[in-house]
C-alpha positions in Angstrom: 0.1 0.0 0.1 2.8 2.5 1.0 4.7 1.6 -2.3 1.6 2.4 -4.4 1.1 5.7 -2.4 4.7 6.6 -3.0 4.4 5.9 -6.7 1.4 8.1 -6.9 3.2 10.9 -5.1 6.1 10.7 -7.4 4.1 10.9 -10.5 1.6 13.6 -9.1 4.8 15.7 -8.0 6.1 15.5 -11.6 2.7 16.6 -13.1 2.5 19.6 -10.6 5.9 20.7 -11.5 5.2 20.5 -15.2 1.7 22.1 -15.1 1.6 24.1 -12.0 -0.5 23.5 -8.8 -3.5 25.6 -9.8 -4.5 24.3 -13.1 -4.6 20.6 -12.1 -7.8 19.1 -10.5 -8.0 15.7 -8.9 -9.9 14.5 -11.9 -6.9 15.6 -14.0 -4.4 13.9 -11.8 -6.4 10.6 -11.6 -6.6 10.7 -15.5 -3.0 11.4 -16.0 -1.9 8.7 -13.6 -4.4 6.2 -15.1 -6.2 5.5 -11.7 -9.7 6.2 -10.5 -10.5 9.2 -8.5 -11.7 6.8 -5.8 -8.3 5.5 -5.5 -6.8 8.8 -5.4 -9.2 9.9 -2.5 -8.4 6.6 -0.7 -4.9 7.8 -0.3 -5.4 11.5 0.1 -8.2 13.5 1.7 -8.4 16.3 -1.0 -6.1 18.2 -3.3 -4.5 20.3 -0.7 -3.5 17.0 1.1 -2.1 15.6 -2.2 -0.1 18.8 -2.9 1.3 18.8 0.6 2.4 15.3 0.5 3.7 15.6 -3.0 5.8 18.6 -1.9 7.2 16.6 1.1 8.0 13.7 -1.3 9.6 16.1 -3.8 11.8 17.8 -1.2 12.9 14.5 0.5 14.0 13.1 -2.9 15.9 16.4 -3.7 17.7 16.3 -0.3 18.9 12.7 -1.0 20.2 13.9 -4.4 22.0 17.0 -3.0 23.6 15.0 -0.2 24.9 12.4 -2.7 26.4 15.1 -4.8 28.0 16.7 -1.7 29.5 13.5 -0.5 30.8 12.6 -4.0 32.3 15.9 -5.2 36.2 16.4 -5.1 35.9 20.0 -4.1 33.4 22.8 -3.3 33.2 24.1 -6.8 32.6 20.7 -8.3 29.8 20.2 -5.7 28.0 23.4 -6.9 28.7 22.4 -10.6 27.0 19.0 -10.1 24.1 20.7 -8.1 23.6 23.2 -11.0 23.4 20.5 -13.5 20.8 18.6 -11.4 18.6 21.9 -10.8 18.8 22.8 -14.4 17.6 19.4 -15.5 14.8 19.2 -13.0 13.6 22.9 -13.7 14.0 22.8 -17.4 10.3 21.9 -18.0 9.0 23.2 -14.8 5.9 25.6 -14.8 7.1 29.1 -14.0 4.1 29.6 -11.5 4.9 26.7 -9.1 6.1 29.0 -6.3 3.4 31.5 -6.8 0.8 28.7 -6.9 2.0 27.2 -3.7 2.2 30.5 -1.9 -1.4 31.6 -2.9 -3.4 28.4 -3.1 -1.7 25.9 -0.8 0.0 27.9 2.1 0.6 24.9 4.2 2.7 23.3 1.5 4.4 26.6 0.8 5.3 26.8 4.5 7.1 23.4 4.0 9.1 24.7 1.1 10.0 27.9 3.1 11.2 25.8 5.9 13.2 23.7 3.5 14.9 26.8 2.2 15.8 28.1 5.6 17.1 24.8 7.0 18.3 22.3 4.4 19.4 24.7 1.5 20.7 27.4 3.9 22.9 24.7 5.8 24.0 23.2 2.4 25.2 26.5 1.0 26.9 27.5 4.4 28.7 24.0 4.4 29.8 24.6 0.7 31.2 28.0 1.4 33.0 26.8 4.5 34.5 23.9 2.5 35.5 26.1 -0.4 37.2 28.5 2.0 39.2 25.7 3.7 40.1 24.4 0.2 41.4 27.9 -0.9 38.7 28.2 -3.5 36.6 30.8 -1.8 37.7 34.0 -0.2 38.0 33.7 3.6 37.2 37.5 4.3 33.5 36.9 3.4 30.8 36.0 5.9 29.3 32.6 4.9 26.2 32.9 7.0 25.2 36.2 5.3 26.1 35.0 1.7 24.1 31.7 2.2 21.1 33.8 3.3 21.4 36.1 0.3 21.5 32.9 -1.9 18.3 31.6 -0.2 16.5 35.0 -0.5 17.1 34.8 -4.2 15.4 31.6 -4.9 11.8 33.0 -5.0 13.2 35.8 -7.2 14.0 33.3 -9.9 10.4 32.5 -10.4 9.1 36.0 -10.4 7.5 36.8 -13.6 7.6 40.5 -13.1 11.4 40.3 -12.9 11.9 37.6 -15.4 9.0 37.3 -17.8 9.0 33.7 -19.2 8.5 34.8 -22.7 11.8 36.6 -22.5 13.9 34.5 -20.2 14.5 30.7 -19.5 14.9 29.4 -16.0 18.0 27.6 -16.9 19.6 30.9 -18.2 18.4 32.8 -15.2 19.8 30.1 -12.6 23.1 29.8 -14.4 23.7 33.5 -14.3 22.8 33.8 -10.7 25.2 30.9 -9.8 28.0 32.6 -11.8 27.3 35.8 -9.8 27.3 33.9 -6.6 30.5 31.7 -7.3 32.7 34.5 -8.9 31.9 36.7 -6.0 33.3 34.1 -3.6 36.2 32.7 -5.7 39.8 33.2 -5.1 42.3 33.2 -8.0 42.6 29.5 -7.6 38.7 29.2 -7.6 38.5 31.4 -10.6 40.5 29.0 -12.7 38.3 26.3 -12.0 35.0 28.4 -12.6 36.5 29.6 -16.0 36.8 26.0 -17.1 33.3 25.1 -16.1 31.6 28.1 -17.7 33.6 28.1 -20.8 32.2 24.5 -21.2 28.4 24.1 -21.8 26.6 22.6 -18.9 25.1 19.2 -19.6 21.3 20.1 -19.6 
């Protein structure tokens, strides 16, 4: 039973990311997943419950991926490079309104995302900055706590259609430029050499 529920959550999460949270109804989800609406309501009370659990599933999966990259990277910059590739692949076909939809129509789920930003993502960036400083790739005269919080604060901005109209900008371009700005500001001369190699080579997306 739990395995079937997990499968539904994984597929529903992909649907919400692709089409947005507002536009999809429970009927749409059941039809796209090839199950009856009765089955969907057996596992979830309503759409809000489905969205909340789908967000939890999505965030947990992302955490596992991020931790595997962090543990397998040779240095702090390679760590971020791998994370960038992962984010760009995941977000390439993501509906631009997902964050706005969550905030406006599913505030409980949005609070989970907000908590994720200010715990897991914040700690991950702080850890990366500390590692880069120890490896001589990032400047040591910069406050990692403040830089990490600036990074987290920019996340919602990436999805803001007033700042980045989707008919004009692609998410992958926006995110890549934000990461260049973040990394080059932190990098030492040693770090700059690694970054120049990375950004002169197209990312695998």
